[in-house]
N, C-alpha and C positions, 0 to 999 in steps of 0.2 A: 384870236388864244383862247383855246377851250380851256375854261375852270379844272385843274383837277377835281378826280370823283373821291371823296372819300365819307365813312361813315362817321360817329361823334359818340363817346363814352363816355356819357352825364352821372360823374361821382355825387351821392348826397350824402348817407349813413353805411356807404357800404367802401371804408377805405382800407383795403386791403387788394392783396395780387392773386389770393387764391381763395377756394369756392365762392368765382363770383362772375353769377354767368351772362351779367352783359361783356366782361371783357373775353371773356370767351366765345363769346360770338360775334364780335368784334372782328377775333384772328380768322376766326371759323369762315367768315367773311372772304376774307379773301382779298381784301380793299384796306389803303392805309385810313390810320385812324387816331381822329384825335381823341386825349383824353383831358376833358375840364373837370374843376370845381368852381363852381358863380359862389362871390357870396356879395349877396346882393344890400343896394345901401337899405334896403328900407330893414335890414336883418339889425342894422348898427342901433336905433331907435325904436326897437321890442323894447320893452317891459320887460321880457321873460333874458334879452339876450346879455352875455357877459365876454369883456377879453378872455376870461379865462379858455369858453368853448372857443375860442379861432385860436387861442394858442396850440391847443390839445390839436383839434383840425390841422393847424398848419405842421407841428412836429409830425402828425399821423402822416399826411403827404411826403414829408421830406424823405420818411420812411420808406414808404410806396416807390419814391423816384430812386431810393437807394439800390434795388429789386428790379428796378426795369432801365435802368440806364444802360445794361448791357446788352437790350434789346434796339436802343434808340429809341427808349421810349420816357415820356416823362408827362405828370400831371398840369395843364395849366390853369394855372392859379388867376381867375379874372373877378374882376370886381363891374357892377353894373346888373341894371335887371337884366333879367332871365330872356325876355323875349328881345331884350333889344341886344344882347350875345345873342340872340342864336337865327336874327334875322341880319346880323351883319357877318356872322361866319358864313351864311346859306347865299351871302351876297359873293363870298369870295372866292366859296368853295360848292363843287354840284354832291350837295349832303345829301347820299343816299337812304341813313336810316341812322336813325337815333337810339343808342342803347341805355336801360338803366332800372337803376331798381323803383318800384313802388316808394313809398316815405308816406308814412301815417304820422303827418306833419300836422302844425300849425295853422290858421286862417290866412297869412301869408302867402306859406307854403304852397299851400291848395289855389290860391287866387294866382301863384306865380305858374302852377303846373296848366291852368286852364290859360294862361296867355300861351306857355308855352305850345301847347297840339293846337290849341288855334293858328299860330303861326305855323307851323308846320302843315297843318292840315292843306292849309290856302297854296302851300308849295309843293303836294301831294307827295311829302317827307314821313316815312314810317316812321313812329316813335314805337318801340317794343317795351314794356315795361314787364319787367318779371319780378314774382309773389315774394316777398322779403321774409325769411323769419318764419315761413308758416302761415303769417297774417294774411288775412284774403279779400279781397275787397270786393265791394258789391253785394255782401250778401248782408240778408233781416234777420236773423232767428240763428244760435249754436246748433242745429240740427247738424250731428255730422262733424262738429266740428274738429274734437277730439280724435277722432278716426283720421280725417286727414291730414290734422297736424303732427301726430306721429309717422304716416307715410311721407311726409316733406323731412322730417327730421331723420329718418332712417334710411332713408337716399344717402350714397356714397356721395361726399362731397365731390366737388368738380374739383380735378384736376386742372389746372389751367398751364399751357403751355405757349409760349412764347416763340414765332419767327425772330428773327433780326428785321428790323427796320430803318428802311431809309431818313436819316432825320430830317425836318423842312423845321423852316423859322415862321410860327406862327405872329405876321402884324395884326398888331390890334390896337384897338384905342383902348383896352376895359385894363389897366393897371394898377395894381392893387394901392391903397394910401401910401406912405413914407411908413408910417405908424403900425401898418400891418405887414411889410416885409420879410420882416427881421423878428416877427413874434414865437418862434419854436425856441432862437438864439436866450429867450431871458424868461426860459422855463424853468418856473420856481421849484426847488428841492425837493418840498415838500408833499407835492401832491404827484400822483401817478404819473408816472412818466412815458408820452403816447405811442403809439404804432404798435402794427402786428407782433414786429419781433419782443415790443416786450406784452404784450400779450401773451403773446403763446408761454412767457416767463414764469409770469402766473399761473396762466393754466396748468404747465406742467412740476411747479412748485407745489402748488394745490396736489394735485392728484397724487405724488410722492411722497410726499410728508405732514404741509398741514391741516389737512382737511382729520387730521387723526381727531382734532378737539373740534370739527367743526361743527356739529348739532350741540356739544355742551358750553361754545362758548357765543351762540349763534347771536343772544341779547345784549351779550356783551361788547360799552362802548371802547372800551380798550381792548380785550382779548379779540375781541372782533376782528380786529385790524391785521393783527395776523393770521389768525386760525380760518379766515373767510375769503371763501374763491377771491371777493377783489376785482371780479372782471367788469362788474357792470361800466367803466370808461371805455373799455375796446368793444363792449356790446352796445353799446350808447351808438359811437359813431363806426361801430360795425369795421372795428378794426378783428374779429373774430365773428362768425357767424353765430349765430347759434349751431347750428346743424355740425360747425367743427368740435364747441367744447362739447355736447350733449353727446357724440359719437367718442371721443377721446376718453371722455373719462368713462362710459361703458365699455370700453374696449380693455383700461386700462390693466395692464397685472392685480392691481392695485385692489379692484372693483371685490374680490371675493372676501376679506377678510372689513377692505369699508364699505362695503356694501349699503350698511341702513346710514352713514353720511352722505356718502357717492347717490343714491338714492334722492334723499333729502336735496342736495346738491342740484340734480334733474330735472327736480318737480319744478324747483323754483326757479328753474330754465322756462318750462310751460307757463309757469304765471306769468312769466313777464310777459312772454307774446299773451298770454290772454287778456292779462290786461291793454296791452296797445291793440290787439283787435277791439275792445272796450272802443276803445277813442277812435278806430276807424270805424266802425260805425257809427257812430256819436258825438260826434267831433265838439260837439254844443260842450262838453265836459270845460270846456279850456275858459270861457265865459260863463255860464250860468250855472247856476244848479240845477243840475243830472234828474233829480226829483222836483218836477217843475211846483211843486210844492214848499221845498222849503224857502220859497224867493218871497213868501208871506211870513216868514219866521224872522222879528227884527232883531238888533243885535245893538252893541254900542259900537258909539265909535270914538273912540278916542287914541290918538294920534301919540299921544306921549306914552299909552300901554303897548303899542304895536311897536315905537323906538325903541323900549324897554327892553323886551324883546328880540331883536335886529341886532342891539348893542350885546347880548350878554348882560343886561345889569337887574335881572328880575326879582333876586333875590333868593332863587330857589339854585343852586350849587350847580345840580346835574343838567338844570336848562340851559344855564347859562357859558357850562365848560361845552355842552356838544354845541350849540350856535357858536363860540369861538372857534369852537376844534372845526367846523365846517367852513366857518368867514376863513379860516389859514391854509386848510387840509384840501375842502371841495368832495372830501367822504366823511358819511360818515353811515354808523348798519342800521339797520330797517328800522328796527325798536326802538331807537331812540329820534331817529326820521318822525314818527309816529308821533311819540312822545311827545315833540316840538309843536306836530300841528294840533295835536288834541287842549296843548298850556294853550295855544292861542287861539282857538274856536271856542275852546269849552270855559278852562278857566278865565280868560279872558274876554271871553263872552264879542270875537271879534269875526265880522263876515270872514270866509274863508279868501277870497280874492283880497283882503288886506299884506295877505302873508305868502300866496303862490308863488308870486312874478320876485319878490326877493328871495324865496332858497329854490329857483329855480338858476338864477343867476349864482347862487355858490353853488350847486352839486356842479363837478368835471363830468360828472356821468348825466346829465341834462337828455332826457329820455318823454316830450311831452304825451306820448303814451303811456310811459308808467306815470311823471306825475301828477296829470290833472286829473284821472280815474283816482290814482291811492291819496291826492290830499282831500278829494271829498271825499272817501270812504272815512277817512281819518278825522276827519269833518265833522263826520255823523249825518252828511245830505242828502244820501241816497235812498236813503226809506228803506231796502230790503237785507241792509247788512247791522249785524248789532251796534250797538252803541257803546264807542269805548275813550272812556273817559279818564285816561292815566294819571294817577297818583305821581308826579315828579319825586317825591320823599320815596314813596313806595319803591319804583323803579332803582332810586338810586341806592338804597339800602340793600336790595333781590342782586342787581347787574352790577352794582360800584361799592361794596360792600368794606374795602380800607379806605377807599376816597382818591385811588392812584390818579384815574382818570382826572376826578375834577382836582386834582392838587397842579398833575401836569396843565390844567389850562387856565385853571383859576390861582397864579399864585401868592395872589392876596390871602389864601384860606393856608396857605405850606404851615403856618403854627396851630392853626386849629386842632384841636385832638382830635383823633375817630370818633368817638361817641358824638360829636356836636358836627362833624362835616356834612352830615347831608342836611341837620337843619340849623344852623348855627344862631340865630334868634331864640334858641333853647339855650346857648350860653350865660352862665351867671355872670355878671360883672368881675367880680375879684377872680373867675376864669382867663375872659380877657382881659384885665389886668395883666395877669401874671403869663400870660401870651402875647404881651404890647399888639392886641386890638381891639378895634370898636366897632363894634357894631354901629351900620347909619354913619361910619365916615372910612371905614378901610370896606369896607362891602356894603349893600342897601340890603333894608331894611324887603319881608317880603312884600310884594306887589299887590295880594291878595290873600286872603287864609282862605289857603285849599279846601280846607273842609265845608264850607260857606260856599265855596265858586264853585266845587263838586256837584256839592246836591242841587244848587240854585239848574245848573247844566243838563241834570237826571231831570230833573220835575218840567224842564223844559222841553229838552229832545223826547224826553215820551211820551210827555203830551203830546206836543205837536204830529204824532207821530198817528194818533187817530184821525187827525183833519182829513176832512173825505180824497181834495185832492191829492195829498200825501196817497194814502189807499191807491185810489185810481194811476196814479203813476208806477207805485210799487210792483202793480199787477201787471201794468206796461216793459218795466226792466226787465222783469221776470220774465216775462215771456221773450225779448227781444237777446238779450244777455247771459240765459241761463244752461248748462250747456247738461246737455242729455247724458247720462250714466250710461 
């Protein structure tokens, strides 16, 4: 009996049904096609993996299925090594083509792609990978990158149209483990809900009203939760494409009166792709200092300090509030993310690798191409960016002056008067008695003296920038990653 002839759409970080080139190509082929999402067992062992990522992925696929079911289509969720999955599918079907987007992923996904490419090549099967969000594969410098990015982003989004398909049952041996099957049903209410429908809801509400205070509140840990775009999870997992978001905002009727805020928002969409492009070109961001000269820089290795940072018990209210917030909700604005990295790497003098995976596990919007380059930039290991040593007290006073965000996430400080909320260690003993609060018991003493730790970090980092290897690496990085204006 002849094997059925099919195509396969392999989903990665593109969990949507519109502006989707692989799905459009599968429809245009005229052949029946499978849509698959593969969860590889090695993912579950990765230091950057968190069940909250799978919960968002699973919920996003549920939403895709709700749009596809009327066409007789659904996404098959498969658990197994990608190479083994494709080998099995090729045994069962006569696969003509595989369609997917390129992924700027971590080392394991890159190895998986190589194994799948070899598997398909041996069988004479074409694998067509489409460019994702204007990120270019195989380039060695940034000549013309901006122009090409705008050319991609200004192209009208793909209007995916689906014909009615005859459903067929896929027999396979790659079922999800029991604890992963119903992940989306236990999705926490305090995290952003998954799926393209919710992504569009956030985008439309931003353009219609929430954007009016976008730039005013962008650095505030509390207010930015309402006035920010909040699209990062939907972009990270591909519920929305960068093109969809960019063109929607630029063509919105509110653009003339909100131009400053809208332009700032679309600029950040471009920055996002800029950093993913860095990671695509130089994936070593994941495992080593991108400026090799910083591998020579010594650090303290204090597990207790890292544990206090992770648990939100450093004695610095804004740092601790941000950690507790991101652990529970999976989201934090950019300025506070940068402050957390700076505090760990500068004030606590820890190697950036001691915290990079912890935050990756917390962020629902974890995107390797953003996470690793940004983490190293804030940790001051690039040699091409200015050294930014954030003072958590200054940040607290400027961006949470009344301490509302702090008290929301540190209820033990609820009775502390506003003049002391940013520096409770300055609270006189009689004030502590009056407020029924005891420093060192109800809330920890500061883990460091930030004036001393900040000065030491500045001397150390600026001094190391003069190292010959740092200087040579700086020239290489500028040549590779600097965009021509």
